C-alpha positions, -999 to 999 in steps of 0.1 A, spaced: -336 573 373 -341 607 356 -344 590 321 -371 567 335 -390 597 348 -388 614 314 -399 582 296 -430 579 319 -439 615 314 -436 611 276 -458 580 277 -484 598 298 -486 627 274 -488 604 244 -517 584 260 -535 617 268 -531 629 232 -545 596 219 -575 597 242 -582 634 235 -576 643 198 -582 680 201 -569 693 235 -559 680 269 -592 690 286 -598 659 309 -634 669 314 -642 661 278 -642 625 268 -652 623 231 -665 591 216 -648 579 184 -671 570 155 -651 543 137 -656 542 100 -661 508 82 -659 499 45 -691 508 27 -702 497 -8 -737 507 -20 -759 479 -32 -782 502 -52 -771 522 -82 -791 553 -72 -776 554 -37 -769 590 -26 -737 578 -9 -710 562 -31 -683 537 -22 -662 547 8 -663 543 46 -693 549 68 -709 543 103 -742 550 119 -746 553 156 -779 556 176 -778 576 208 -800 584 238 -784 615 253 -790 625 289 -761 649 292 -762 686 282 -734 681 256 -718 650 240 -686 650 219 -676 627 191 -646 625 168 -638 608 135 -604 599 122 -590 591 87 -605 618 66 -586 630 35 -587 665 18 -593 647 -15 -624 628 -2 -659 642 4 -673 639 39 -710 638 49 -723 641 84 -760 638 92 -780 639 124 -816 627 126 -837 633 157 -863 608 167 -885 637 179 -885 665 153 -899 689 180 -867 685 200 -843 707 182 -807 695 183 -777 718 178 -748 703 159 -713 718 157 -683 706 137 -649 713 152 -613 712 140 -582 715 163 -602 725 194 -637 724 210 -639 761 216 -643 773 180 -668 757 157 -660 754 120 -696 748 111 -729 746 130 -766 741 126 -798 729 141 -822 701 130 -851 712 109 -888 706 112 -882 670 100 -856 665 127 -827 664 102 -794 682 98 -765 675 74 -733 690 61 -709 681 33 -673 692 35 -636 682 31 -609 681 57 -577 663 66 -572 637 93 -597 641 122 -626 663 131 -650 666 160 -688 666 164 -705 684 193 -742 677 199 -764 698 222 -801 688 224 -829 712 233 -843 689 259 -832 656 275 -834 627 270 -828 631 233 -828 602 209 -810 606 176 -787 590 151 -755 602 136 -744 591 101 -708 598 90 -696 589 55 -662 595 39 -659 588 2 -629 571 -15 -602 593 -30 -607 598 -68 -582 579 -89 -564 603 -112 -539 594 -140 -511 619 -141 -498 629 -176 -461 623 -185 -438 652 -178 -415 643 -208 -438 639 -238 -473 632 -249 -492 599 -247 -470 569 -254 -496 554 -278 -497 587 -298 -459 588 -300 -458 552 -313 -485 560 -338 -466 590 -350 -434 570 -353 -452 544 -374 -468 570 -396 -434 587 -401 -417 555 -411 -445 547 -435 -443 581 -451 -405 579 -456 -408 544 -471 -434 556 -497 -412 585 -507 -382 562 -513 -404 540 -535 -415 569 -556 -379 580 -561 -369 545 -573 -398 544 -597 -389 578 -610 -353 568 -616 -363 536 -634 -387 556 -656 -359 580 -666 -335 552 -673 -360 533 -695 -369 565 -713 -331 572 -719 -325 536 -733 -356 539 -755 -344 572 -769 -309 558 -775 -321 527 -793 -344 549 -816 -314 570 -826 -294 539 -836 -322 527 -858 -324 560 -875 
């Protein structure tokens, strides 16, 4: 019976953590912005290959909360907010670990736009506070692909260079041996010629 109680308590805590990625404040119900594969169709696109999502919101509450999962410290992250009414200033805050302390914050400009580029690991939160309600805006989140890096060998230089050096070394030693043989033959021929000349004399 006691084991079953502990199991139920563990499952309840796990479910709460999953529903609330930053803290166990039940009054906050953040909306997950799920990223989808993104591949630009235009060469001059500002956003490269990665994952992205755009949501459009009509906010009637004082504050709304969103969160994004799957970021990597090796990948760039872009978050942009565009207000349909530029006169309605929208405050945007980025959070990590909790909703109390903002890592970065800003307000939409005269064009109704705000954006931020950064890098982080795992998940992060977005808090949106409009100046007046209802507020219509869109949120764009883009996470780029991790760069592919080729690590050098920890034992020696490039394998191709090593092979080339080996081939060059073999060729050099072979040429040296050929020159030695030619030199010995030249000395032998000279010695025989000198001996035959002495006999004729």
